[in-house]
KEDO-872516 format. One record per residue: residue in three letters; x, y, z of N, C-alpha, C, O, CB in turn. Coordinates in steps of 0.2 Angstrom, whole numbers, plus 5000, padded with zeros to 4 digits. Glycine has a CB too. Layout:
N
ALAXYZXYZXYZXYZXYZ ...
This chain:
439
UNK506750315058507250315054507250365048506650375046507350245051 UNK507750395045507750435040508150405034508750395034507950515042 UNK507850385029508250365023508450425019508150475018507750315019 UNK509050415016509450475013509650445007510050395006510050495017 UNK509350485001509550474994509850534991509550584992508950454990 UNK510450524989510850594987511250584980511450534978511450604993 UNK511250634977511650644971512050704972511750754975511150654964 UNK512650704970513050764970513550764965513850714962513450754976 UNK513750824963514250824957514950804958515250784953514250894955 UNK515150804965515850774966515750704964515450664967515950784974 UNK516150684959516250624956515650594952515650534950516450574960 UNK515150644951514550634947514250564950514150524946514650634940 UNK514050574956513750524960512950524960512750584961513950524967 UNK512550474958511850484957511450434961511650374962511650474950 UNK510950454965510450414968510850364973510650314974510150364964 UNK511350394976511750354981511350354988511250404991512450384983 UNK511250284990510850284997511350285002511850245003510450214997 UNK511250345006511750355011511650325018511050295019511850425012 UNK512050325023511850285029511250325032511150385032512550305035 UNK510750275034510150315037510250355043510750345047509550255039 UNK509850405044509950445050509350435055508850405054509950515048 UNK509450455061508950455066508950525070509450555072509150395070 UNK508250545071508150605074508550595082508350545085507350615075 UNK508950645083509250635090509150695095509450695101510050625089 UNK508850745092508850805096509450835099509550855105508350795101 UNK509950825095510650845097510550925099510150965096511250835092 UNK510950945104510951015105511051055099511551045095511451025111 UNK510751115099510751165093511451185093511751205098510251225095 UNK511751185087512351205085512451275083512951295080512651155080 UNK511851315083511951375080511951375072512051425068512651415081 UNK511651315069511651315062511051345059510551375063511551245061 UNK510951355052510351385050509851335050509951275052510451395043 UNK509151345049508651305051508251285045508251325040508151335056 UNK507951225045507451205040506951175045507051125049507751145035 UNK506351195044505751175049505251155045504951185040505551235054 UNK504951085047504451065044503851045048503951015053504551005041 UNK503251055046502651045050502151005046501951035041502251115053 UNK502050945047501650895042500950905043500550885039501850835043 UNK500750945049500050955049499751015045499151015044499850975056 UNK500251045043499951105038499951085031500551065029500351185039 UNK499451075027499451045021499251095016498851145018499150985021 UNK499451085009499251125004498951084998498551045000499851175001 UNK499251094992499051064986499050994986499550964989499351094981 UNK498650954982498650884981499150874975499050904970497950854979 UNK499550824975500050814970499750764965499350724967500750784973 UNK499850784958499550744953500050694950499850634949499450784947 UNK500750714949501250674947501750714943501850774943500850614943 UNK502150664939502750684935502550654928502250604927503450664938 UNK502950684923502850654916503350694911503750734913502150644914 UNK503250664905503550694900503150694893502650664893504150664899 UNK503450724888502950734881503250684877503850674876502950804878 UNK502650654873502650604868502750644861502350634857502150564868 UNK503250684860503350724854503550674848503750614849503850774855 UNK503450694842503550664837504350644837504550594835503350694830 UNK504750694839505450694840505650634844506050594843505750754843 UNK505250624850505450574855505250504852505650454852505050584861 UNK504650504849504450444846504850414840504950354839503750454844 UNK505050464835505550444830506150414833506350364831505650494826 UNK506450454838507050434840507050364844507550324844507350484845 UNK506450354848506350294850506350234846506650184847505750294852 UNK506050244840505950194835506650174832506750124831505550234829 UNK507050224832507750214829508250174834508750154831507950274827 UNK508050164840508450134844508350054844507850034842508350154851 UNK508850014846508749944846508249924851508049964856509349914847 UNK507949864851507349854855507549844863507149854867507049784853 UNK508249824864508549824870508549894874508349904879509249794870 UNK508749944870508750014872508050034873507950074877509150054867 UNK507650024868506850044869506650024876506350054880506450004864 UNK506749954877506549934884506849964890506549974895506649854884 UNK507449984889507750024894507450094895507450114901508550024893 UNK507250124890507050194890506350184894506150214898506950224883 UNK505950134891505250124895505350114902504950134907504950064892 UNK505850074904505950054911506150114915505950134920506450004912 UNK506650154911506950214915506350274917506450304922507350244910 UNK505850274912505350324914504750294918504450334922505150354907 UNK504450234916503850224918503750164923503250154926503450204912 UNK504350134925504350074929504450094936504650154938504850024927 UNK504450054941504550064948505250074950505450114954504249994953 UNK505650044945506350054946506650124943507250144944506749994944 UNK506250154939506350214936506050274939506050284945506150214929 UNK505850324934505550384937504850384939504550434941505550434932 UNK504450324937503750314939503350364936502850384940503650314947 UNK503450384930503050434927502250414927502150354926503250454920 UNK501850454928501150434927500750504923500150504922500750424935 UNK501150544921500850604917501150604910501750574909500950674920 UNK500850634905501150644898500850684895500250704896501150574895 UNK501150714889500850764885500850744878501350714876501150834887 UNK500350754874500350734866500350804863500050854866499750684865 UNK500450804856500450864852499850844847499750784845501150884848 UNK499450894845498950894840499350914833499450974832498350934841 UNK499450864829499850864823500550894825500750894830499550904817 UNK500850934820501550944821501751004825501351054826501850954815 UNK502351004827502651054832503351064829503551034824502651034840 UNK503751104832504451114830504851044830505251034826504851164834 UNK504651004836505050944836504550894833504350844836505150934844 UNK504550904827504150854821504650854816505050904815503450874818 UNK504650804812505150794806504950844801505350874797505150724802 UNK504250864800504050904795503350944798503050914802503950874789 UNK503150994795502551024796501950984793501950964787502451094793 UNK501450964797500850924794500250944799500250974804501050844794 UNK499650924796499050924799498750854798499050804795498550974796 UNK498150844801497750774800497250784794496850734793497450754806 UNK497250834790496850844784497250864778497850884778496250904786 UNK496850854772497150884766497050954766496650984769496950844760 UNK497450984762497451064762496751094760496451064755498051094756 UNK496551144763495951174762495351124763494851134760496051204755 UNK495351074767494751034768494351064773494351054779494950974771 UNK493851104771493351134775492851084778492451104783492951194771 UNK492851024776492350984778492650934784492250904787492050934772 UNK493250934784493650884788493550814787493850774790493350894795 UNK493250804781493150734779493850694778493750634778492750734772 UNK494350724776494950684775495350674782495950654782495350724770 UNK495050694787495450684794495650624795495350574794494950704799 UNK496350614797496650554798497250564803497650614802496850524791 UNK497350514807497950524812498450464809498850444814497750514819 UNK498450444803498850394801499650414802500050364805498750394793 UNK499850474801500550494803500750474810501250444811500550574802 UNK500250494815500350484822500450404823500850384828499750514826 UNK500050364819500150294820500850264819500950204821499650264816 UNK501250294815501850274813502250264819502550214820502150314809 UNK502350324823502850324829502550344835502750314841503450364827 UNK502150394836501850424842501350374845501450364851501450494840 UNK500850354842500350304845500750244848500550224853499750294840 UNK501150214844501450154846501850164853501950124857501950114841 UNK502150224853502550244859502150254865502350234871503050294859 UNK501550284864501150294870500850224872500750224878500550334868 UNK500650184867500450114869500850074873500750044878500250074863 UNK501550084871502150044875502150074882502250044887502850054872 UNK502150144883502150174889501550154894501650144900502150244888 UNK500950144891500450124895500450054897500050044902499850134891 UNK500850014894500949944896501249944903501149904907501349904891 UNK501749994904502150004910501750044915501850034921502850044908 UNK501350094912500950144916500250144914500050194911501250204916 UNK499850094916499150094913498650154915498250174912498750024916 UNK498850184921498450244922498750314919498550364922498350254929 UNK499150304914499450364911498850414910498450404906499750344904 UNK499050484912498650534912498950584907499450604907498550574919 UNK498450594901498850624895498450694894497850704894498750574889 UNK498850744893498650814890498850824884499450804882498950864894 UNK498450844879498450864872498550934872498250974875497850824868 UNK499050964866499051034865499151044858499450994855499651064869 UNK498851094855498951114849499451174848499551214852498251134846 UNK499851174843500351224841500051274836500251334836500951194838 UNK499651244831499351294826498851254822498851194821499851314821 UNK498251294821497751264817498051264809498551294808497051314817 UNK497751224805497851224798497951294795497551334797497451184794 UNK498351304791498451374788497851404785497851464786498951364782 UNK497451374782496851404779496351434784495951474783496451354774 UNK496451414791496051434796496351504799496051534803495951384802 UNK496951524797497351574801497251644796497151644790498051554802 UNK497451694800497451754797498051774792497951814788497551804802 UNK498551734794499251744789499251684785499751684781499951754794 UNK498751644785498751584780499451544780499651514775498651614772 UNK499651544786500351504787500251464794499951494798500951544787 UNK500551414795500551384802501151414805501151404812500651304802 UNK501651444803502251474806502051544808501451574805502951484802 UNK502451574812502451654812501951684816501751734814502551694805 UNK501551644820501051674824500451674820500151614818501151744826 UNK500151734818499451734815498951714820499051694825499451694811 UNK498351724818497751714823497251664819497251654813497451784826 UNK496851634823496351594821495751634819495451674823496151554827 UNK495551634812494951674810494351654814494251594815494851664803 UNK494051704816493451694820492851644817492451614820493051774821 UNK492951654810492451604806492551534807492151494806492351624798 UNK493151514809493351454810493451424817493651374818493951444807 UNK493151464822493251444829492851374830493151334833492951494834 UNK492251364827491951304828492351244824492451184826491151324825 UNK492451264818492851214814493451184817493551124818493051244806 UNK493851224819494451204824494251174829494651124831494851264826 UNK493751194833493551144839493351074837493351034841493051174843 UNK493051074831492751004829493350964827493350904827492251014823 UNK493851004824494550964822494750934829494950884829495051004819 UNK494850974834495150944840494650894843494950844846495251004845 UNK494050884842493550844844493750784840493750724843492950864843 UNK493850784834494050724830494650694832494750634832494050744822 UNK495150734834495850714836495650664843495850614844496350774838 UNK495250694848495150664854494850594853494950544856494650704858 UNK494350594848493950534847494450484843494450424845493350544843 UNK494850504839495250464836495750424841495850364840495750504830 UNK495950464845496450434850496050384855496350324856496750494854 UNK495450404857495050354861494950294857494950244860494450384863 UNK494750294850494650244846495250194846495150134846494450254839 UNK495850214847496550184847496650164854497250154855497050224844 UNK496250164859496350154866496850194869497150174874496650094865 UNK496750254868497150314871496750364874496350394870497650354866 UNK496650374880496150424883496450484884496950484888495850394889 UNK496350534881496550604882496150634888495550644887496550654876 UNK496550644894496150674900496050744900495650774903496450654907 UNK496550784897496550854897496850884891497150854887497050884903 UNK496650954890496750984884496951054885496551094889496050974879 UNK497451074882497651154883497351184877497451154871498451164884 UNK497151244877496851284871497351294866497251284860496451344874 UNK497951314868498451334863499151334866499151354872498251404859 UNK499651304863500351304866500551384865500551404859500851254863 UNK500751414870501151474870500751524865501051554861501751464867 UNK500151544867499751594863500051664863499751704859499051594866 UNK500551674867500851744866501451754862501751804863500951774872 UNK501651694858502251694855502151684848501851634846502751654859 UNK502451724843502451714836503151684835503651714835502251784832 UNK503151614833503751584833503851574825503451574821503851514837 UNK504551554824504651534817504551464815504651444810505451544815 UNK504151424820503851364819503151364820502851424821504151314823 UNK502851314821502051314821501851354827502051334833501751244822 UNK501451404827501251454832500651484830500451494825501751494833 UNK500251504835499551544834499451584840499551564845498951494833 UNK499251654838499251704844498451714846498051714841499451784842 UNK498351714852497751724855497851784860498251774864497451664858 UNK497351834860497351884865496951844871496751794870497051954863 UNK496951884877496551844882495751844880495451794882496751884889 UNK495551894877494851894875494651844870494151804870494651954873 UNK495251824865495151784860495151704864494751664862495651794855 UNK495551704868495651634871495051624875494851564876496251624875 UNK494751674878494151664882493551644877493151604879493851724886 UNK493451674872492951664867493051594864492551554864492951714862 UNK493651574862493751504859493651454864493251404863494351494856 UNK493851464871493751414876493051394877492951334878493951434882 UNK492651444877491951434878491651394872491251344873491551504878 UNK491751404866491551364860491851294860491451254859491751394853 UNK492451294862492751224863492451184868492351124868493551234864 UNK492351214874492051184879491251154877491051094878491951224885 UNK490951194874490251174872490251124867489851074868489851234869 UNK490651124862490651074857490851004860490650954858491151094851 UNK491351004864491550944868491050914872490950854873492150954872 UNK490750964876490250944880489650914877489250864879490050994884 UNK489450944871488850914867489050854865488650814863488650964861 UNK489650834863489850774860490050714865490250664864490550784856 UNK489950734872489950694878490750674879490850624881489650624876 UNK491150714877491850704878492050734885492050794886492350734872 UNK492250694889492550714896493250734896493750694897492450654902 UNK493450794895494150814895494150884899493750924898494350824888 UNK494750884903494750954906495150994902495650984898495150944913 UNK494951064902495251114898495751164902495551174908494651164895 UNK496351174900496751214903496951274898496951264892497351174905 UNK497051334901497151394897497951414898498251384903496651454899 UNK498151454894498751494894499351444891499551454886498951514902 UNK499551394895500051354892500751384889500951374884499751304886 UNK500851444894501451484891501751494898501651464903501151554888 UNK502251554898502751564903502351594909501851624909503251604901 UNK502751594915502451624921502451694921502151724926502951604927 UNK502851734917502951804918502251844917502051894921503451834912 UNK501851824912501251854910500551814913500051834911501251864903 UNK500751764917500151724919499651754922499051744921500351674923 UNK499751794927499251834930498751874926498151854927499551884934 UNK498951914922498551954918498151914913497551924913498952004913 UNK498451864910498051824906497551784909496951774907498451784901 UNK497751754914497251704917496651734921496151704922497651654922 UNK496751804924496251834927495651854922495051844923496451884931 UNK495951874916495451904911495051844908494451854907495851934904 UNK495351784909494851724906494451704911493851684911495351674903 UNK494751684917494351654922493851684926493351664929494851624927 UNK493951754926493451794929492751784926492151794930493651864928 UNK492751774919492051764916491851694914491251684914492151804909 UNK492351654913492051584912492451544916492851504914492151554904 UNK492351544923492751494928492551434927492951384927492651504934 UNK491851414925491651344926491851304919491751244919490851344927 UNK492051344914492351304908492951274909493151234905492351354901 UNK493351304913494051294914494251254920494151274926494451364914 UNK494651194919494851154924495451184927495551194933495051084922 UNK495951214923496651234926497051274921496851294916497051174928 UNK497651284924498051334920498751294919499051274924498251404924 UNK498951294913499551264911500051324910499951374908499451214904 UNK500651304912501251354912501851324910501951254911501251384918 UNK502451364908503051344905503551384909503451424913503151354898 UNK504151364909504651394913505151434910505651454913505051334917 UNK505051444903505451494899505451564901504951584905505251484892 UNK505951604900505951674901506051694908506451744909505351704898 UNK505651664913505751694920505651634925505351584923505151754921 UNK505951644930505851594936505351624941505451614947506451574939 UNK504851664939504451704944503851654946503251674945504151774940 UNK504051604950503551554952503051584957502551564958503951494955 UNK503251644960502751684965502051694961501551704964503051744967 UNK502151704955501551724951501051664951500451674950501751734943 UNK501251604952500751554953500351554959499751544958501151494953 UNK500651584964500251594970499751644969499151644972500751604976 UNK499951694965499351744964498751714961498151724962499651804960 UNK498851664956498351634953497951594958497351594958498551594947 UNK498351554962497951514967497551554972496951534973498451494972 UNK497851614974497451654978496751684975496251684979497851714981 UNK496751694969496251724965495651664964495051674964496451764959 UNK496051604962495551554959495851484963496151444960495651554951 UNK495651474969495951424973495751354971496051304971495751424981 UNK495151354968494851284965495051274958494951224956494051294964 UNK495451304955495751294948496451264950496751274955495751354943 UNK496651224945497351184945497851214942497751254936497251114943 UNK498451214944499051244941499551184939499751144943499451294947 UNK499651174932500051114931500651144926500551174920499551054928 UNK501251124928501851134923501851084917501751024918502551124927 UNK501751114911501651074906502251074900502151044895501051084903 UNK502751114901503351104897503951144899503951204902503051134890 UNK504451114899505151144900505751104898505651044898505251164909 UNK506251134895506851094893507351154893507351214894506751064885 UNK508051114892508551164892508751174884508851134880509251124896 UNK508651234882508751254875509451264873509851304877508351324874 UNK509751234869510451234867510651314865511151334865510651174862 UNK510151344861510251404859510351454864510651514863509651424854 UNK510051444870510151494876510551474881511051514882509451504879 UNK510551404883510951384889511551354887512051344891510551334892 UNK511551324881512151284878512051214881511651194884512851324881 UNK512551174879512551104881513151084885513151014886512451064875 UNK513551124888514151094891514051074899514351024901514751144891 UNK513751114903513651104909513051074911512551104913513851164914 UNK513051004910512350964912512250964919511650964921512450894909 UNK512750964923512450964930512051034932511551034935513150964936 UNK512251084929511951154930511251144928510751164931512351214926 UNK511151104922510551104919510051054924509451064924510651074912 UNK510351014927509950964931509751014938509251004940510350904934 UNK510251054940510051104946509451154943508951164947510751154948 UNK509451174936508851214934508251174935507751204937509051224927 UNK508251104933507651064934507351064941506851074943507750994932 UNK507951044946507751044953507451104956506951104959508251024958 UNK507851164955507651224957506951244955506551274959508151274955 UNK506751244949506051264946505551214949505051234951506051254938 UNK505751154950505151104952505051124960504451124962505451024952 UNK505551144964505451154971505151224971504651224975506051154974 UNK505351274968505051344969504251334967503851364970505351404964 UNK504151304961503451294959502951264964502451284965503551264953 UNK503251204967502951164972502651214977502151204980503251114974 UNK503151264979502951304985502451354984502251394988503551324988 UNK502251364977501851404974501251374971500851404967502251444970 UNK501051314973500351284972500451234966499851214964499851334972 UNK500951234962500951194956500851114958501151094963501651204952 UNK500451084955500151014956500550954953500450904954499451004955 UNK500950974947501250924944501750944939501751004937500750874941 UNK502150904936502750924932502750884926502750814926503350914937 UNK502650904920502750874913503250904910503250964907502050884909 UNK503850864909504350884905504250884898503750864896504950844907 UNK504750924894504650914886504850854884504750804888504950974882 UNK505150854879505350784875505550734880505950744884505950794869 UNK505250674879505450614883506150594881506550564885504950554883 UNK506250604874506950574872507050614866506650634862506950504870 UNK507750624865508050664859508650624856508850584859508250744860 UNK508850644850509450604847510050644850509950694854509550604839 UNK510650634847511250664850511350734848511750764851511850624847 UNK510950754843510950834841510450874845510550934845510750844833 UNK509950834849509550874852508850884847508550934848509850944855 UNK508750834843508250834838507950774838507950734843508450864832 UNK507650754832507450794826507050854828506550854832507150754820 UNK507250914824506750974825506851004818507351014815507051024831 UNK506251024815506251044808506451114807506551144801505651024805 UNK506651154813506851224812507551234816507751284817506351264814 UNK507851174818508451164821508451204828508951224831508951194817 UNK507951194831507851224838508051174843507651164847507151254840 UNK508651154843508851094847508851104855509051154857509551074845 UNK508651044858508651054865509050994868509250944865507951054868 UNK509050994875509250934878508650904882508150934883509850954884 UNK508750834882508150794886508450754891509050734891507650754881 UNK508150734897508450694901508750624899509350614901507950674906 UNK508450594894508850534890508950564883508450594879508350464891 UNK509450544881509650554874510050494870510450464873510150624873 UNK509750484864510050424861510450434855510350474850509450384858 UNK511150414855511650434850511550374845511650314846512350434853 UNK511350404838511250354834511850324830511850274827510750384828 UNK512450364831513150334829513350284833513550224830513650394829 UNK513350294840513650244844513150194847513350144850514050274850 UNK512550204846511950164848511950154856511850104858511950094845 UNK512050214859512050214866511550274869511350314865512750234869 UNK511350254875510850294879511250334884511650314888510250254882 UNK511150404884511450454889510950474894510350494892511850514886 UNK511150464900510650494906510950554908511450554912510650434911 UNK510650614906510950674909510750684916510350644919510650724905 UNK511050724920510950744926510150764928509950744933511450804928 UNK509850794923509150814924508750744925508250744929508850854918 UNK508950694922508550634924508550614931508050594934508850574920 UNK509150614934509150604941508950654946508650634951509850594943 UNK508950714943508650764948507950764948507550774953508950844946 UNK507650734942506850724942506750664946506250664950506650714934 UNK507150614947506950564951507050564958506650534962507350514949 UNK507450624960507350644967506650664970506550664976507850694968 UNK506250684965505550704967505050644965504750624969505350764963 UNK505050624958504550574955504550504958504050474958504650574948 UNK505250484961505250424964504950414970504750364972505850394964 UNK504850474974504650464981504050504983503650484987505250484986 UNK503950554979503250594980502750564976502850554970503350674977 UNK502250534979501750494975501150534974500950574977501550434980 UNK500850514968500150544966499750544972499750504976499850504960 UNK499350604973498950614979499250634985498850654990498650554981 UNK499950634986500250664991500050744992499850774988500950664990 UNK500150754998499950835000500650875002501050855006499550835007 UNK500750924998501350965001501250995007500651015009501451024997 UNK501750995012501651015019502151065020502551085016501850955023 UNK502051105025502351165027503051145028503251105031502151195033 UNK503551195025504251195025504551265025504451295020504451145020 UNK504951275030505251345030505951345032506151295036504851395035 UNK506351385029507051385030507351455031507051505029507451345024 UNK507951445034508351515035508551535028508751495024509051505039 UNK508451595026508651625019509351615017509751635020508451695019 UNK509351575012510051555009509951545002509551505000510351505012 UNK510351594997510251594990510451524987510251504981510651644987 UNK510751484991511051424987510551364989510551314986511751404990 UNK510151374994509751314997508951324994508651374995509751315005 UNK508751264992508051264990507751194993508051144993507951254982 UNK507151204995506851145000506051144998505751194996506951165009 UNK505851084998505051074998504951005002505450975004504851064991 UNK504350995003504150935007503450915006503050955004504250945014 UNK503350845006502650815005502550765010503050745013502550784997 UNK501950745010501650695015501250645009500750665006501250725021 UNK501550585009501150535005500550505009500550515015501550465002 UNK500150475005499450455009499650395013499250385018498950425004 UNK500250355012500450315017500750335024500950305029500950265013 UNK500750405024501050435030501750455029502050495033501050395037 UNK502150435025502850445024502950515022502550545019503250405018 UNK503450545025503550625023504250615019504750585020503750665031 UNK504150665013504750665009505050745009504650785008504550645001 UNK505650745010505950815011506450815005506950775005506250815018 UNK506550865001507050874997507450934998507150994998506750864990 UNK508050924998508550994999509050994993509350944992508950995007 UNK509051044990509451054984509951114986509851164988509051084978 UNK510651094986511151144987511551164981511851124978511751114992 UNK511551224979511851244973512551284975512951304971511351294969 UNK512751274981513351314984513851264987513851204985513151364989 UNK514251294992514651254996514351215001513751215002515251294998 UNK514751175004514451135010514051175015514351235016515051085014 UNK513551155018513151195022512951145028512751085027512451225018 UNK512951185034512751155040512051175042511851235042513151175046 UNK511551135043510851145045510551105050510751045051510451135039 UNK510151135054509751085059509051085056508751135055509751115066 UNK508851015054508151005052507750985057507850935061508050965046 UNK507151025058506651005063506050985060505651025057506551065068 UNK505850925061505150895058504750875063504850835067505350835053 UNK504150915064503650905069503950905076503750865080503250835068 UNK504350945077504650955084505350905085505650915090504150935089 UNK505450865080506050815081506650855077506550875072505850745079 UNK507250845080507750885076508350835075508450785078508050945081 UNK508750855070509350825068509850875064509550915061509250755063 UNK510450865066510950915062511150885056511350825055511650925067 UNK511150925051511350895044511950925041512050985043510850915039 UNK512350895037512950925034512650915026512650855024513650885036 UNK512550965023512350955016512850975011513151025011511751005014 UNK513050915007513650925002513550984997512951004996513850854998 UNK514151004995514151054989513851024983513950964981514851084988 UNK513451064979513151054972512850984973513050934970513751054967 UNK512350984977512050914978511250924979510950984980512250874985 UNK510950864978510150864980510050804983510250744982509650864974 UNK509650804989509650754994508850744995508450794996510050765001 UNK508650684994507950664997507950625003508350575004507450624991 UNK507550655008507550625015506850595015506350625015507750685020 UNK506850525016506150495017506050475025506450435027506150425013 UNK505550495028505450485035504850435035504250465033505350545040 UNK504850375037504350325038504050315044503550275045504450265034 
């Protein structure tokens, strides 16, 4: 039996359980083909998740308890998206209410270090998430060192980490990891720098490939000496320049680095991920940030935004990505708070005026993957007749179930799907995403 779960733009229908199908080996109707071979396996799947930004945590705290419970259930329960991954930020980002660090200005000793600001909203939200997802795997990322450690003496506008502060900044990060652990929150992974090739009007810091390599080595050694078991990821930026950056770093210090983090902004060049996999097959590829930016994409066609999620998840999966961490778990009705007005969409958004929770199509698109592809699943071979509107991927869970996702961004399509030699003719609705579960 083939279970069918479908969302389609017509009537804005979400997660509709359609009539089950059976392989029937109907005579071939000259349709386009989708072919699946579950014996050919590729990367192991880590999971799905989102970011515990200050914006998400503040917005969560503003919601009534009933809606807070709904948000937690929507993301972390068996009835929701079953998130098992998450991202935290080391002090402030643009999605914070203000720029801040964990120390007083110009504290070269780090004696004033305190995560008290995080304890107001961020840490309580992570704890609540862990009640629903005890095995939550967390990645932490910094946006900028404190101003005095940087060449431009500002946390904004890029600048660089001064070399004389490489060790001090690494010790600062170590203090953060220990502080979180003392509060019952294990940080499993750490990216060296968020978007190290972008000078932004918010918290940002530039690293060349050589500088990232040099700092990564110092960071690894300080964490290792302290007995901190955390995986280090490099890059944490877009796919377009990933090959040049990663090769420069990994060719010299492969043993220090667990994997490569990347984002989806600027380009959809998922094939660049396969380049990294071919060069460094033992290193991990993990999507760590993506959202719909109102300044670029606008906010009117939410269904198209959902398709953007689905298309990127599928394309990246076919190029060895092992997991997907969305950006803000939650935002308010403006797409904030954001202290530089860089407003964005999130899958769930809370309206402070009407006190209602909105589920955007991106939420349901994510669910077509996260609810059915389980951690430790293996991606399996899937091929299709070339069609610019159709995107497909497939996985095999450890219980033997096969998950096939087909996204159609065009008009109604007729396909014959062949799975391990068994076939069935499919009619795929326009502007839809369908998850097929074969048990």
